[in-house]
VEXDRENPA-141364 format. One record per residue (C-alpha): residue number from 0; z, y, x; residue in three letters. Coordinates in Angstrom, 2 decimals. Last residue first. Layout:
// residues N
PT pos       w       v       u code
PT NUM       Z       Y       X  ALA
...
END
This chain:
// residues 137
PT pos       w       v       u code
PT 136    8.15    3.08   15.61  ALA
PT 135   10.02    1.36   18.46  VAL
PT 134   10.08   -1.87   16.45  TRP
PT 133    6.32   -1.83   15.95  LEU
PT 132    5.72   -0.94   19.61  ALA
PT 131    7.82   -3.94   20.67  GLU
PT 130    5.56   -6.36   18.79  ALA
PT 129    3.48   -7.01   21.95  GLU
PT 128    6.59   -8.44   23.65  PRO
PT 127    6.84  -11.19   21.00  ALA
PT 126    9.94  -11.27   18.78  THR
PT 125    8.07   -9.85   15.77  LEU
PT 124    5.68  -12.77   15.83  ASP
PT 123    3.01  -12.07   13.24  LEU
PT 122    0.74  -14.91   12.17  GLY
PT 121    3.70  -17.23   11.65  ALA
PT 120    3.07  -20.86   12.46  ARG
PT 119    3.79  -23.51    9.83  GLY
PT 118    0.16  -24.62   10.00  THR
PT 117   -1.11  -24.71    6.42  ARG
PT 116    1.45  -22.40    4.83  VAL
PT 115    1.28  -20.02    7.79  PHE
PT 114   -2.51  -19.86    7.61  GLU
PT 113   -2.29  -19.24    3.86  ILE
PT 112   -0.09  -16.23    4.59  PHE
PT 111   -3.01  -14.53    6.36  ARG
PT 110   -3.34  -11.62    3.92  ALA
PT 109    0.41  -11.22    4.29  ARG
PT 108   -0.18  -10.08    7.87  ASN
PT 107   -1.71   -6.80    6.72  GLN
PT 106    1.38   -6.04    4.64  LEU
PT 105    3.75   -6.92    7.48  TRP
PT 104    1.79   -4.83    9.99  ALA
PT 103    1.74   -1.92    7.54  LEU
PT 102    5.49   -2.21    7.12  TYR
PT 101    5.99   -2.18   10.88  ILE
PT 100    3.72    0.81   11.42  PRO
PT  99    5.08    2.80    8.43  MET
PT  98    8.64    3.20    9.68  CYS
PT  97    9.07    6.96   10.01  TYR
PT  96   12.81    7.78    9.69  ALA
PT  95   12.72   10.84   11.99  PRO
PT  94    9.42   11.99   10.41  SER
PT  93    6.65   12.35   13.00  GLY
PT  92    4.07   10.37   11.03  ARG
PT  91    4.89   10.57    7.34  VAL
PT  90    5.68    7.26    5.65  LEU
PT  89    9.47    7.00    5.72  TYR
PT  88   11.04   10.33    4.74  ALA
PT  87    8.10   12.01    3.04  GLU
PT  86    7.19    8.87    1.13  ALA
PT  85   10.74    8.48   -0.14  THR
PT  84   11.12   12.21   -0.94  PRO
PT  83    8.00   12.05   -3.12  THR
PT  82    4.77   13.34   -1.66  LEU
PT  81    2.66   15.78   -3.62  GLU
PT  80   -0.80   15.48   -5.13  TYR
PT  79   -2.18   18.63   -6.70  ARG
PT  78   -4.59   18.76   -9.64  GLY
PT  77   -2.13   20.44  -11.98  GLU
PT  76    0.60   17.88  -11.28  ALA
PT  75    0.54   14.64   -9.36  GLN
PT  74    3.37   12.66   -7.85  GLN
PT  73    3.18   10.32   -4.91  LEU
PT  72    5.36    7.55   -3.48  LEU
PT  71    7.10    6.50   -6.70  GLY
PT  70    4.84    3.52   -7.27  THR
PT  69    3.57    5.04  -10.53  PRO
PT  68    1.82    7.83   -8.55  CYS
PT  67    0.12    5.56   -6.02  LEU
PT  66   -2.51    4.34   -8.49  ALA
PT  65   -3.55    7.95   -9.19  ASP
PT  64   -4.10    8.54   -5.47  LEU
PT  63   -6.09    5.33   -5.09  LEU
PT  62   -8.32    5.96   -8.11  THR
PT  61   -8.83    9.55   -6.99  ARG
PT  60   -9.83    8.24   -3.55  LEU
PT  59  -12.40    5.87   -5.00  GLY
PT  58  -14.07    8.61   -7.01  HIS
PT  57  -13.73   11.20   -4.24  GLN
PT  56  -15.46    9.11   -1.58  HIS
PT  55  -13.32    8.90    1.56  CYS
PT  54  -13.67   10.79    4.84  GLY
PT  53   -9.88   10.96    5.07  THR
PT  52   -9.48   14.70    5.70  ALA
PT  51  -12.49   15.63    3.58  LYS
PT  50  -11.32   13.48    0.68  GLY
PT  49   -7.77   14.84    0.94  ILE
PT  48   -9.11   18.37    0.67  GLN
PT  47  -11.35   17.54   -2.30  GLU
PT  46   -8.57   15.67   -4.09  LEU
PT  45   -6.11   18.52   -3.68  ARG
PT  44   -2.92   18.37   -1.64  HIS
PT  43   -4.01   18.55    1.99  HIS
PT  42   -1.07   20.37    3.58  GLY
PT  41   -0.15   18.24    6.60  ASP
PT  40    2.22   16.23    4.40  ALA
PT  39   -0.83   15.12    2.41  ILE
PT  38   -2.53   13.88    5.57  ILE
PT  37    0.70   12.26    6.74  THR
PT  36    0.94   10.32    3.48  PHE
PT  35   -2.71    9.28    3.60  LEU
PT  34   -2.54    7.58    6.99  ASP
PT  33   -5.73    5.82    5.79  LEU
PT  32   -4.27    2.39    6.58  GLU
PT  31   -1.02    3.44    4.93  MET
PT  30   -2.82    4.51    1.76  ALA
PT  29   -4.69    1.19    1.69  THR
PT  28   -1.42   -0.72    2.10  GLN
PT  27    0.21    1.24   -0.72  VAL
PT  26   -2.76    0.68   -3.04  ALA
PT  25   -2.94   -3.04   -2.21  THR
PT  24    0.79   -3.44   -2.82  VAL
PT  23    0.48   -1.71   -6.19  GLN
PT  22   -2.48   -3.87   -7.17  LEU
PT  21   -0.60   -7.00   -6.12  GLY
PT  20    2.38   -5.97   -8.24  VAL
PT  19    0.12   -5.62  -11.27  ASN
PT  18   -1.65   -8.94  -10.59  ASP
PT  17    1.63  -10.75   -9.99  ALA
PT  16    2.98   -9.41  -13.28  ILE
PT  15   -0.19  -10.50  -15.10  GLU
PT  14    0.06  -14.01  -13.64  ILE
PT  13    3.77  -14.21  -14.47  ALA
PT  12    3.16  -13.40  -18.13  GLY
PT  11   -0.22  -15.00  -18.97  MET
PT  10    1.23  -15.74  -22.39  SER
PT   9    0.48  -19.15  -23.82  PRO
PT   8   -2.70  -19.67  -25.82  ALA
PT   7   -2.31  -19.36  -29.59  PRO
PT   6   -2.08  -22.70  -31.38  VAL
PT   5   -4.85  -25.31  -31.64  THR
PT   4   -5.51  -24.87  -27.96  TYR
PT   3   -8.47  -26.56  -26.30  GLN
PT   2   -7.87  -27.84  -22.82  ILE
PT   1  -11.00  -28.18  -20.69  LEU
PT   0  -11.30  -31.38  -18.65  MET
END
């Protein structure tokens, strides 16, 4: 049954917030999967350079790079993308505080949250021997 409103429809509020947060999470996860932060740290700062290093289409890549700027992980000026101190410290391979592997595993595992809800079993067991590499990273 379709509800017809005689007054203005209620605000989408929480749905819009979840959508915006979800877009940010998706952008960060995608950047991690591409190892984008290390690529930029290696000196690829312009769209064309980053595109060659990642093998990504420039239109999609520009969308990703621009979406990462409001997250506080990238900044852009005069056609150059630069890492913020947070990204440089935690998301660049070889950095002393590098922790991307465990965060990427968590983000990828969230896509299977429905399995946990249905079964009560976590999809990622961080106490299992195979998770040791995540903790070491």
